[in-house]
C-alpha positions as CSV (number, residue, x, y, z in Angstrom):
1,M,-18.2,17.9,-46.2
2,H,-18.9,14.2,-45.7
3,K,-20.1,13.0,-42.6
4,R,-16.9,11.0,-41.8
5,Q,-14.9,14.0,-42.0
6,K,-17.3,15.9,-40.2
7,S,-16.9,13.6,-37.2
8,L,-13.2,13.3,-37.4
9,Y,-12.9,17.0,-37.4
10,A,-15.3,17.7,-34.3
11,I,-12.9,15.2,-32.6
12,F,-9.7,17.0,-33.9
13,L,-10.8,20.5,-32.9
14,I,-11.1,18.4,-29.2
15,L,-7.8,16.4,-29.3
16,L,-6.3,20.0,-29.9
17,M,-7.2,21.3,-26.4
18,V,-6.3,17.8,-24.6
19,P,-2.7,17.1,-24.9
20,F,-2.2,17.2,-21.2
21,Q,-4.6,14.1,-20.8
22,N,-3.0,12.8,-17.4
23,C,-0.9,15.9,-16.6
24,G,-2.0,19.4,-14.9
25,P,-0.7,23.0,-16.0
26,S,3.3,23.3,-15.1
27,F,3.7,24.3,-11.4
28,E,6.7,25.0,-9.6
29,V,9.3,22.5,-8.4
30,I,9.1,22.1,-4.4
31,K,12.7,22.3,-3.5
32,Q,13.8,20.6,-0.1
33,S,15.2,23.4,1.1
34,D,12.0,25.3,0.8
35,M,10.0,22.6,2.7
36,N,12.6,22.7,5.3
37,S,11.9,26.4,5.5
38,V,8.4,25.8,6.2
39,M,8.5,22.9,8.5
40,S,9.9,22.7,12.2
41,E,13.1,20.7,12.8
42,T,11.2,18.0,14.4
43,D,8.7,18.1,11.6
44,V,11.9,17.3,9.2
45,L,13.0,14.7,11.7
46,V,9.4,13.0,11.7
47,K,9.3,12.7,7.6
48,K,13.0,11.4,7.6
49,G,12.0,9.0,10.4
50,Q,8.7,7.9,8.3
51,A,10.8,7.5,5.4
52,L,13.4,5.1,7.2
53,Y,10.8,3.0,8.7
54,E,8.7,2.7,5.3
55,K,12.1,1.5,3.9
56,N,13.4,-0.6,6.4
57,C,10.8,-1.6,9.0
58,M,7.1,-1.6,7.4
59,G,7.6,-5.1,5.9
60,C,7.6,-6.8,9.4
61,H,5.9,-4.2,11.5
62,S,3.1,-2.7,9.0
63,P,3.2,0.5,8.1
64,M,3.9,3.4,10.6
65,I,0.4,3.9,11.1
66,Q,-0.7,0.5,12.5
67,S,2.5,-0.4,13.7
68,T,2.6,-1.4,17.2
69,K,6.5,-0.8,17.9
70,T,5.3,2.5,19.4
71,N,7.2,4.8,21.4
72,R,10.2,3.0,21.0
73,S,13.4,4.7,22.4
74,A,16.7,5.2,19.8
75,T,18.2,3.4,22.7
76,K,15.6,0.4,22.8
77,I,15.8,0.2,18.7
78,T,19.6,0.3,18.8
79,E,19.4,-3.1,21.4
80,A,17.0,-4.7,19.0
81,I,19.3,-4.0,16.2
82,N,22.3,-6.0,17.9
83,N,20.4,-8.9,19.8
84,I,17.6,-9.9,16.9
85,S,19.0,-11.9,14.5
86,Q,16.4,-10.7,12.0
87,M,17.2,-7.1,12.4
88,T,21.2,-7.0,12.1
89,H,21.1,-6.2,8.4
90,L,20.2,-2.6,9.9
91,K,23.4,-2.0,11.8
92,S,24.0,0.2,8.8
93,L,21.6,2.9,10.1
94,S,23.2,5.3,11.5
95,A,22.7,6.7,14.7
96,S,20.8,9.5,13.5
97,D,18.7,7.7,11.2
98,I,17.5,5.8,14.4
99,Q,17.1,8.7,16.4
100,A,14.5,10.0,13.4
101,I,12.8,6.4,13.1
102,A,12.3,6.5,17.1
103,V,10.9,10.2,17.0
104,A,8.6,9.0,14.1
105,L,7.2,6.4,16.0
106,E,6.4,8.3,19.0
107,R,2.3,8.9,19.5
108,R,1.0,11.7,21.3
109,S,-0.7,11.6,24.9
110,D,-3.8,11.2,23.4
111,G,-3.3,8.4,21.5
112,N,-4.2,10.0,18.2
113,P,-2.0,7.9,15.7
114,F,-1.9,11.3,13.1
115,T,0.7,14.0,13.1
116,C,-0.3,17.7,12.7
117,L,3.1,18.9,11.0
118,A,3.9,22.6,11.4
119,D,3.2,23.5,7.9
120,R,-0.6,22.2,7.9
121,S,-1.2,22.6,3.9
122,P,-1.9,19.1,2.1
123,S,-0.1,16.7,0.0
124,N,-0.1,16.9,-3.6
125,D,-3.3,16.6,-5.8
126,A,-3.2,14.6,-8.9
127,L,-5.5,15.3,-12.0
128,R,-8.4,13.1,-11.7
129,R,-10.8,12.3,-14.5
130,L,-14.6,11.8,-13.7
131,S,-14.8,7.8,-12.5
132,R,-17.1,5.9,-15.0
133,D,-19.9,6.3,-11.9
134,E,-19.0,9.9,-11.5
135,Y,-19.4,10.0,-16.0
136,L,-22.5,8.5,-16.0
137,N,-23.9,10.2,-13.0
138,T,-23.1,13.3,-14.9
139,L,-24.6,12.3,-18.2
140,S,-27.9,11.5,-16.7
141,D,-28.0,15.0,-14.8
142,L,-27.2,17.1,-17.7
143,F,-29.7,15.0,-20.2
144,E,-32.2,14.7,-17.7
145,G,-36.0,14.5,-19.8
146,A,-34.0,14.3,-23.3
147,V,-31.8,11.5,-23.2
148,S,-31.5,8.2,-20.7
149,L,-28.7,5.9,-19.7
150,S,-30.6,2.7,-21.6
151,E,-30.5,4.6,-24.7
152,L,-26.8,4.8,-24.4
153,Q,-26.4,1.2,-22.9
154,A,-24.2,-0.4,-25.8
155,Q,-21.7,2.5,-25.7
156,V,-21.8,2.4,-21.7
157,N,-21.0,-1.2,-22.2
158,L,-17.9,-0.4,-23.7
159,F,-17.0,1.6,-21.0
160,P,-14.4,-0.2,-18.7
161,L,-15.1,-1.1,-14.9
162,D,-12.8,1.1,-12.9
163,V,-10.4,-0.2,-10.3
164,G,-8.5,2.2,-7.6
165,D,-5.4,3.5,-8.9
166,D,-2.1,3.6,-6.4
167,G,-3.8,0.7,-4.5
168,M,-6.8,2.0,-3.6
169,P,-10.2,0.3,-3.7
170,F,-11.9,3.4,-4.7
171,D,-12.9,4.6,-7.7
172,R,-13.0,8.2,-7.1
173,A,-9.7,8.1,-7.4
174,S,-9.4,6.9,-11.0
175,R,-6.6,8.9,-13.0
176,T,-5.7,6.6,-15.7
177,V,-7.0,7.0,-19.4
178,T,-6.8,3.6,-21.0
179,S,-7.9,3.4,-25.2
180,G,-10.4,1.4,-23.9
181,I,-12.1,4.3,-21.3
182,F,-11.6,7.0,-24.1
183,S,-13.2,4.9,-26.9
184,A,-16.2,4.5,-24.8
185,Q,-16.2,8.2,-24.3
186,V,-16.0,8.9,-27.8
187,S,-18.7,6.7,-28.5
188,I,-21.1,7.8,-26.0
189,A,-20.4,11.4,-26.9
190,E,-21.3,10.2,-30.7
191,K,-24.3,8.6,-29.6
192,V,-26.0,11.5,-27.7
193,G,-25.2,13.7,-30.3
194,D,-26.7,11.6,-33.0
195,L,-30.1,11.0,-30.4
196,L,-30.8,15.0,-30.3
197,A,-29.6,15.6,-34.1
198,T,-32.3,13.0,-35.0
199,N,-35.1,13.6,-32.5
200,A,-36.4,17.5,-32.4
201,T,-38.3,16.9,-29.0
202,K,-35.1,15.3,-27.4
203,R,-33.0,18.3,-29.2
204,Q,-35.5,21.2,-27.9
205,R,-35.2,19.8,-24.2
206,I,-31.4,20.4,-24.6
207,Y,-31.2,23.4,-27.0
208,S,-34.3,25.5,-25.8
209,E,-33.9,28.8,-26.5
210,S,-36.3,30.1,-28.6
211,C,-33.5,31.4,-31.2
212,F,-33.1,28.1,-32.6
213,T,-36.7,28.1,-34.1
214,A,-35.5,30.7,-36.4
215,S,-34.8,29.9,-40.2
216,T,-30.6,31.4,-39.6
217,V,-29.6,30.5,-36.2
218,T,-27.2,33.2,-35.3
219,D,-23.5,33.1,-33.7
220,A,-25.4,35.2,-30.4
221,C,-28.2,32.4,-30.1
222,V,-25.2,29.4,-30.3
223,N,-23.3,31.7,-27.8
224,T,-26.2,31.8,-25.5
225,F,-27.0,28.3,-25.3
226,V,-23.1,27.5,-24.8
227,Q,-22.9,30.1,-21.6
228,R,-26.0,28.6,-20.1
229,F,-25.3,24.6,-20.9
230,G,-21.6,24.8,-21.0
231,K,-21.6,26.3,-17.9
232,K,-23.2,23.3,-16.3
233,A,-21.1,20.6,-18.2
234,L,-18.1,22.3,-17.4
235,R,-19.2,23.1,-13.7
236,R,-17.7,26.5,-14.3
237,P,-18.5,29.4,-16.7
238,V,-17.1,29.1,-20.5
239,T,-14.1,31.3,-21.5
240,G,-13.9,33.2,-24.8
241,G,-11.4,30.7,-26.2
242,E,-13.6,27.9,-25.6
243,Q,-17.0,30.1,-26.7
244,S,-15.0,30.2,-30.1
245,L,-14.2,26.5,-30.3
246,F,-18.0,25.6,-29.4
247,L,-19.2,28.1,-32.2
248,N,-16.9,26.5,-34.6
249,A,-18.0,22.7,-33.7
250,Y,-21.7,24.1,-34.1
251,R,-20.8,25.5,-37.6
252,I,-19.6,22.0,-38.9
253,G,-23.5,21.6,-39.1
254,E,-25.2,22.7,-42.0
255,N,-28.6,22.8,-40.4
256,H,-29.4,23.1,-36.5
257,A,-29.8,19.4,-36.1
258,E,-26.6,18.6,-37.4
259,G,-24.7,21.6,-35.5
260,S,-26.2,20.3,-32.4
261,R,-24.7,17.2,-33.0
262,Y,-21.0,18.5,-33.2
263,L,-21.7,20.6,-30.5
264,T,-22.7,18.3,-28.3
265,R,-19.8,15.7,-28.9
266,V,-17.3,18.6,-28.3
267,L,-18.4,19.4,-24.9
268,L,-18.8,15.9,-23.9
269,L,-15.0,15.5,-25.1
270,H,-13.9,18.8,-23.4
271,P,-11.3,18.1,-20.6
272,S,-13.2,20.2,-18.0
273,F,-16.0,17.7,-18.8
274,L,-14.2,14.5,-18.7
275,Y,-11.6,15.7,-15.7
276,H,-11.8,17.1,-12.4
277,T,-9.8,20.4,-13.4
278,E,-9.1,22.5,-10.5
279,F,-7.1,24.9,-12.2
280,N,-8.2,28.1,-11.5
281,G,-7.8,29.2,-7.7
282,T,-5.8,31.7,-6.3
283,L,-2.3,31.3,-4.7
284,A,-2.8,30.8,-0.8
285,E,-0.8,33.8,0.9
286,G,3.0,32.8,1.3
287,K,3.0,29.9,-0.7
288,S,4.3,28.9,-4.4
289,D,2.3,25.8,-4.7
290,L,-0.7,26.0,-2.5
291,Y,-4.1,27.1,-3.8
292,N,-7.0,28.2,-2.7
293,L,-9.9,26.6,-4.7
294,S,-12.5,28.6,-6.9
295,A,-16.2,29.1,-5.8
296,Y,-17.0,26.8,-9.1
297,E,-14.1,24.3,-8.1
298,L,-15.1,24.0,-4.5
299,A,-19.0,23.3,-5.8
300,S,-18.1,20.9,-7.4
301,R,-15.7,19.2,-5.5
302,L,-18.6,19.5,-2.5
303,S,-20.9,18.3,-4.9
304,F,-19.1,14.8,-6.0
305,L,-18.5,14.1,-2.7
306,I,-21.6,14.1,-1.7
307,T,-24.2,13.2,-4.4
308,G,-21.3,11.7,-6.8
309,S,-22.3,14.4,-9.8
310,I,-22.2,18.0,-11.2
311,P,-23.8,20.7,-8.6
312,D,-27.0,21.6,-8.6
313,A,-28.9,25.0,-9.4
314,A,-29.0,25.9,-5.8
315,L,-25.3,25.3,-5.0
316,T,-24.4,26.8,-8.2
317,A,-25.9,29.9,-7.4
318,K,-23.7,30.1,-4.2
319,A,-20.6,30.1,-6.8
320,D,-22.2,32.4,-9.0
321,D,-21.7,34.9,-6.2
322,Q,-19.1,33.7,-4.7
323,S,-20.8,33.1,-1.0
324,I,-19.7,29.3,-0.9
325,L,-16.4,30.4,-0.2
326,K,-17.8,31.5,2.8
327,A,-17.1,28.3,5.5
328,E,-20.8,28.6,7.1
329,V,-22.6,28.8,3.5
330,L,-20.0,25.8,2.6
331,S,-21.5,24.0,5.9
332,Q,-25.2,24.5,5.0
333,E,-24.9,23.4,1.9
334,A,-23.2,20.7,2.5
335,T,-25.7,19.8,5.3
336,R,-28.8,20.2,2.4
337,L,-26.9,17.5,0.1
338,L,-26.3,15.3,3.1
339,A,-29.9,15.2,3.4
340,S,-30.2,14.2,-0.3
341,N,-31.0,10.9,-1.6
342,K,-28.5,11.2,-3.8
343,A,-26.1,11.2,-0.6
344,K,-27.3,8.1,0.2
345,S,-26.2,6.5,-3.3
346,S,-22.8,7.9,-3.0
347,F,-22.2,6.7,0.4
348,R,-23.3,3.1,-1.0
349,R,-20.7,3.4,-3.2
350,F,-17.8,4.1,-0.3
351,Y,-19.4,1.1,1.5
352,R,-19.3,-1.0,-1.1
353,K,-15.7,-1.1,-1.7
354,Y,-15.0,-0.6,2.0
355,L,-16.6,-3.8,3.3
356,V,-15.7,-5.4,-0.3
357,L,-19.5,-6.4,-1.2
358,D,-18.9,-6.6,-5.0
359,N,-16.4,-9.4,-5.3
360,L,-19.3,-12.0,-3.6
361,K,-19.1,-15.2,-5.4
362,A,-21.8,-17.3,-7.0
363,P,-23.6,-19.2,-4.8
364,T,-22.6,-23.3,-5.2
365,Y,-24.2,-24.4,-2.5
366,S,-25.4,-28.0,-2.5
367,A,-28.9,-29.2,-1.8
368,A,-28.1,-30.9,1.4
369,F,-26.2,-28.1,2.8
370,R,-28.6,-25.4,2.2
371,E,-31.9,-27.1,3.3
372,S,-34.6,-25.4,2.8
373,I,-33.1,-22.2,1.8
374,S,-32.7,-20.9,-1.6
375,T,-29.8,-19.1,-2.8
376,S,-31.9,-17.2,-5.3
377,N,-30.8,-13.3,-5.0
378,L,-29.3,-14.3,-1.3
379,N,-26.3,-12.5,-2.4
380,E,-28.4,-9.4,-3.2
381,D,-30.6,-9.5,-0.5
382,A,-27.4,-9.9,1.9
383,V,-25.9,-6.9,0.0
384,E,-28.6,-5.0,0.4
385,E,-29.3,-5.3,4.0
386,M,-25.6,-4.8,4.5
387,L,-25.9,-1.4,2.5
388,S,-29.2,-0.5,4.4
389,F,-27.3,-0.8,8.2
390,T,-24.6,2.0,6.9
391,D,-27.2,4.1,5.5
392,Y,-28.7,3.8,9.3
393,I,-25.3,4.7,10.8
394,T,-24.1,6.7,8.5
395,L,-27.4,8.7,7.5
396,N,-29.3,8.9,11.1
397,N,-26.1,10.1,12.7
398,R,-25.4,6.8,14.9
399,P,-22.1,6.4,16.8
400,L,-19.3,4.7,14.5
401,P,-18.7,1.8,17.4
402,E,-22.6,0.8,16.5
403,M,-21.2,-0.3,13.1
404,L,-19.2,-3.5,15.0
405,N,-22.1,-3.7,17.7
406,S,-25.3,-2.9,16.8
407,R,-27.9,-5.9,16.2
408,V,-30.5,-3.6,14.2
409,A,-30.9,-5.1,10.9
410,F,-33.1,-4.0,8.1
411,V,-34.0,-7.9,6.8
412,K,-36.5,-7.5,3.8
413,S,-36.1,-10.8,2.3
414,A,-38.4,-13.9,4.0
415,N,-35.0,-15.7,2.6
416,L,-32.3,-14.2,4.5
417,A,-34.6,-13.9,7.2
418,S,-34.5,-17.9,7.2
419,V,-30.7,-17.8,7.3
420,Y,-30.8,-15.1,10.0
421,G,-33.0,-17.7,12.2
422,I,-35.8,-14.9,12.3
423,A,-39.2,-14.1,11.6
424,P,-39.5,-11.7,8.6
425,S,-40.4,-8.3,9.8
426,S,-43.6,-6.6,9.1
427,S,-42.1,-3.3,8.9
428,A,-41.6,-1.5,5.4
429,D,-37.8,-1.1,6.1
430,G,-37.6,-4.5,7.0
431,Q,-36.1,-3.2,10.4
432,V,-35.5,-6.3,13.1
433,T,-33.0,-7.1,16.2
434,L,-30.6,-9.9,15.1
435,P,-30.6,-12.7,17.7
436,A,-27.8,-12.4,20.0
437,G,-24.4,-13.5,18.9
438,R,-24.9,-11.1,16.2
439,A,-23.1,-7.7,16.1
440,G,-22.4,-5.4,13.6
441,I,-21.3,-5.6,10.0
442,M,-18.7,-8.4,11.0
443,T,-21.3,-11.1,11.7
444,R,-24.0,-10.3,8.6
445,V,-24.3,-12.6,6.0
446,G,-23.2,-10.2,3.7
447,F,-19.8,-10.2,5.5
448,L,-19.8,-14.3,5.9
449,L,-20.9,-15.3,2.9
450,S,-18.3,-18.1,1.1
451,G,-20.2,-19.2,-1.9
452,N,-20.3,-23.1,-0.9
453,D,-20.7,-25.7,1.8
454,T,-17.7,-24.6,3.3
455,T,-16.3,-21.1,5.0
456,N,-13.4,-19.6,4.0
457,P,-11.7,-17.9,7.4
458,I,-8.9,-17.1,5.4
459,H,-10.8,-14.5,3.0
460,R,-12.9,-13.3,6.6
461,G,-10.1,-12.9,8.3
462,F,-8.0,-10.9,5.5
463,V,-10.8,-8.6,4.9
464,T,-11.1,-7.6,8.7
465,R,-7.5,-6.9,8.8
466,S,-7.3,-4.8,5.7
467,S,-10.5,-3.3,5.3
468,L,-11.4,-2.4,9.0
469,L,-7.8,-2.4,10.4
470,C,-5.6,-1.2,7.2
471,D,-3.0,-3.6,7.8
472,E,-1.5,-4.3,4.8
473,I,-0.8,-8.0,4.0
474,G,1.1,-9.3,1.1
475,S,0.2,-11.6,-1.3
476,P,2.4,-14.6,-1.5
477,D,4.8,-15.1,-4.5
478,P,3.2,-18.0,-6.6
479,T,7.0,-19.0,-7.7
480,K,8.3,-19.2,-4.2
481,L,5.9,-21.9,-2.7
482,P,5.4,-25.4,-3.2
483,P,2.9,-26.8,-5.8
484,G,-0.6,-26.7,-4.2
485,S,0.0,-24.2,-1.6
486,L,-2.4,-21.9,-2.6
487,E,-5.1,-24.4,-2.6
488,H,-7.4,-25.2,-0.4
489,P,-7.0,-27.8,2.2
490,P,-9.2,-31.2,1.3
491,L,-12.3,-32.1,3.1
492,D,-10.8,-34.4,6.5
493,P,-13.6,-35.8,8.4
494,N,-11.5,-36.0,11.3
495,L,-10.2,-32.0,11.3
496,S,-12.1,-29.0,11.6
497,T,-12.0,-26.1,8.9
498,R,-10.0,-24.5,11.3
499,Q,-7.7,-27.2,11.9
500,R,-7.0,-27.9,8.2
501,W,-6.1,-24.2,7.8
502,T,-4.0,-24.0,10.5
503,V,-2.1,-27.2,9.2
504,K,-2.0,-25.7,5.5
505,T,-0.5,-22.1,7.0
506,S,1.7,-23.0,9.1
507,A,5.0,-23.4,7.1
508,P,7.5,-21.0,8.0
509,A,6.7,-19.4,4.4
510,C,3.1,-18.4,5.4
511,I,2.7,-18.2,9.0
512,G,4.4,-14.5,9.1
513,C,0.8,-13.3,7.5
514,H,-1.2,-16.0,8.4
515,S,-1.0,-15.4,12.0
516,Q,-2.4,-11.9,11.4
517,I,-5.1,-13.2,9.2
518,N,-6.3,-16.6,10.9
519,P,-7.3,-15.6,14.6
520,L,-9.5,-13.2,12.8
521,G,-11.0,-15.4,10.2
522,F,-11.3,-18.1,13.1
523,A,-13.3,-16.0,15.8
524,L,-15.9,-16.3,13.0
525,E,-16.0,-19.9,12.6
526,G,-19.4,-19.7,14.2
527,F,-21.3,-18.8,10.9
528,D,-21.0,-21.5,8.4
529,G,-20.4,-20.7,4.6
530,M,-23.9,-19.2,4.1
531,G,-24.0,-17.0,7.3
532,R,-25.9,-19.4,9.7
533,A,-25.4,-19.4,13.2
534,R,-23.8,-22.8,14.6
535,A,-22.2,-24.6,17.4
536,Q,-20.8,-27.6,15.1
537,E,-19.3,-27.8,11.9
538,T,-21.8,-30.5,9.6
539,V,-18.9,-32.4,6.8
540,F,-21.0,-33.5,3.7
541,N,-19.3,-35.8,1.4
542,S,-19.7,-35.6,-2.6
543,S,-23.2,-37.2,-2.3
544,G,-24.6,-35.0,0.3
545,T,-24.2,-37.3,3.2
546,V,-23.4,-36.1,6.3
547,I,-19.4,-37.9,7.1
548,A,-18.5,-35.9,10.4
549,R,-20.0,-33.0,12.9
550,I,-17.4,-31.3,14.3
551,P,-17.6,-28.5,17.4
552,V,-16.2,-25.1,16.2
553,D,-13.3,-23.6,18.0
554,T,-14.0,-19.9,18.0
555,K,-11.3,-19.2,20.6
556,V,-8.5,-16.7,19.3
557,S,-5.6,-14.0,20.4
558,P,-7.1,-11.8,17.9
559,N,-3.6,-9.5,17.7
560,I,-5.7,-6.5,16.6
561,A,-2.8,-3.9,17.3
562,S,-0.4,-5.9,19.9
563,E,0.4,-9.9,21.2
564,S,-0.9,-8.9,24.6
565,E,-4.3,-8.4,24.0
566,R,-7.0,-10.2,25.7
567,G,-8.5,-13.0,23.9
568,V,-12.1,-13.4,22.5
569,D,-14.3,-16.2,22.0
570,G,-16.3,-15.7,18.6
571,G,-17.7,-13.1,16.3
572,S,-19.4,-10.7,18.9
573,E,-16.4,-10.3,21.3
574,L,-14.0,-10.0,18.1
575,S,-16.5,-7.2,17.0
576,A,-16.2,-5.7,20.1
577,A,-12.5,-5.9,20.5
578,V,-11.9,-4.5,16.8
579,A,-14.4,-1.7,17.9
580,E,-12.6,-0.6,21.1
581,S,-9.0,-0.4,19.2
582,Q,-7.6,2.6,18.4
583,K,-6.9,1.0,14.7
584,F,-10.4,0.9,13.7
585,N,-11.4,4.1,14.0
586,A,-8.0,5.5,12.3
587,C,-8.6,3.1,9.5
588,F,-11.9,4.4,8.9
589,V,-10.6,7.9,9.1
590,K,-7.7,6.4,6.2
591,K,-10.5,4.6,3.9
592,W,-13.1,8.4,4.1
593,H,-9.8,10.5,3.3
594,Q,-8.8,8.1,0.1
595,F,-12.9,8.6,-0.7
596,A,-13.3,12.0,-0.1
597,M,-9.9,13.5,-0.8
598,R,-8.6,11.2,-3.8
599,K,-5.9,10.3,-2.3
600,K,-4.0,8.1,0.3
601,V,-3.3,10.2,3.7
602,D,0.3,11.4,3.5
603,P,2.4,12.9,6.4
604,Q,1.1,16.3,5.0
605,D,-2.4,15.4,5.6
606,G,-1.9,14.9,9.3
607,C,-3.8,18.0,10.3
608,M,-6.8,16.7,8.8
609,A,-6.8,13.2,9.5
610,S,-6.3,13.9,13.1
611,Q,-9.3,16.2,13.3
612,L,-11.4,13.6,11.7
613,Y,-9.7,11.3,14.5
614,E,-10.7,13.3,17.4
615,V,-14.6,13.5,15.9
616,L,-14.3,9.7,15.8
617,Q,-12.8,9.5,19.6
618,R,-15.9,11.7,20.9
619,P,-18.4,9.5,22.9
620,D,-20.8,10.8,20.3
621,G,-18.4,10.8,17.6
622,T,-20.0,9.6,14.3
623,P,-19.0,9.0,10.3
624,L,-21.4,11.8,9.6
625,E,-19.9,14.0,11.9
626,M,-17.0,13.3,10.3
627,I,-17.7,13.5,6.9
628,K,-18.9,16.9,7.9
629,S,-15.8,17.9,10.0
630,L,-13.6,16.9,6.8
631,I,-15.5,19.2,4.4
632,N,-15.3,22.2,7.2
633,H,-11.3,21.3,7.2
634,P,-9.3,24.3,5.5
635,N,-7.5,21.6,3.3
636,F,-10.8,20.8,1.9
637,R,-10.9,24.2,0.1
638,Q,-7.2,24.1,-1.2
639,R,-5.7,22.2,-3.8
640,R,-1.4,21.6,-3.7
641,Q,0.0,21.4,-6.8
642,S,3.9,20.5,-7.9
643,L,5.6,18.7,-10.4
């Protein structure tokens, strides 16, 4: 059999096993009548009201979780429909529809925005593949000491960068498989197989059973390897059918080196290697679509959340003896993994997406603007400082409000210290106290960088509104706007950046969204495009000559959750107002739920979200305790599957 035929045959074996790709096993469809049987009358009314609100009200009043139109009675809603011109189109809603919306808008007396329905089971779980980061981490851990990612760089470069599915920012939720992704997976599998086949030392590191040194490798020898290494790769014991498949793949080769080539390829293209397959759990009592995860599935879910990779030997041992299914053992293992260096790397992936740190523009500051400060590595240093700060808050168990009001920073770069206007730190970790006027992440250089001489208050306001408050701000349709509407306003020596943007966004087609965005960005105008504190805005012409110095105005009504809020002046006061708002804590819960559970918070997930919110509401509530609470929640140990 020629090499090309062998390669095609090995891939063919795998393709026989992955006809489902983006599907899961067939499960019973949930009928509405079945749903109603496990939900109270109020729960059913709440779900109806939520659906009606999303269809008819969300466009103007934000998603329900952020809506300021809370605790409105059916009578009040009816009055508004009859008297407010923008709402007259809702007159078609029936009295029962309006009552359902009113019930859904009710908030509990303690202000918790999440509702725990009587049916406490979680929302549906989709089949997710390993994200790019998870896939590469898993390769590193599987082939540690034998194959490094640097040896696979050409193939890794073929792997497209992930984007979150369903509008989510986190790649952990990835489920789409494109031809580019699959081609990269095949290329990497082939390369790893080739490296092991052509290098006896590498091969010995992986195929370490002594029986492989015999002149004839027996089936029992191959099966022993498959049971050991296959279990690690698939995150569960290998089944009898899979054992035969892997043995047949090995037998394609005419000798041990060739056999290892094809067996390795087949392992790395197996669905349970490429996907988070959670199909071996047991039905929860009294349920037709809710499954308790198996011990191996739970260990894998925990490991990928905290470390971004496969379970280590200690965690696998807890799956082997089934003890991971005990709440106290799960909690102990979570605490152990949270103290590892891999936890730091995994959580940094959360914060990079949460704070939009991957989209910083390359610096193009003029020499006159930047003065003596170098832009070399400025973006990288600023991002590292932000992530060191989130490490400090999360892994040192600091209260969540400190993320918005702490002046602790970790500035290791003299260049970055110059931007902050402080002396470089002499400590190894670069810990310093930032000057007054700097408070938390919103006043850090990494949050403020624009990449050019002018600030971008719209970007700053949008990130605050969408990332920290979870308000959904739609993008304008360019085809419905006058030419030039999406361009930055031109420099004007008589107008500040705030004034120019106010004029630019005052048109009726713009003001609806910009009334939510602009104030948050304008409050941060006390920092220039490089993140330096300033009391006045310096305007340069194209030759670098100063043509104006204009006082900055940072006083705004932030409208974080209500138009009746107190005004703020500057970044520190804005940070404090955001930290005090219910929406910041609720948004943090939503973002972490998306990251941890790989799905948005559905009404059915209200019990978990409500518990996490309660943790943050405590005086000592911290992100770390919230994460532990998530792991200890019963829904973390369950999977709901329906078609």
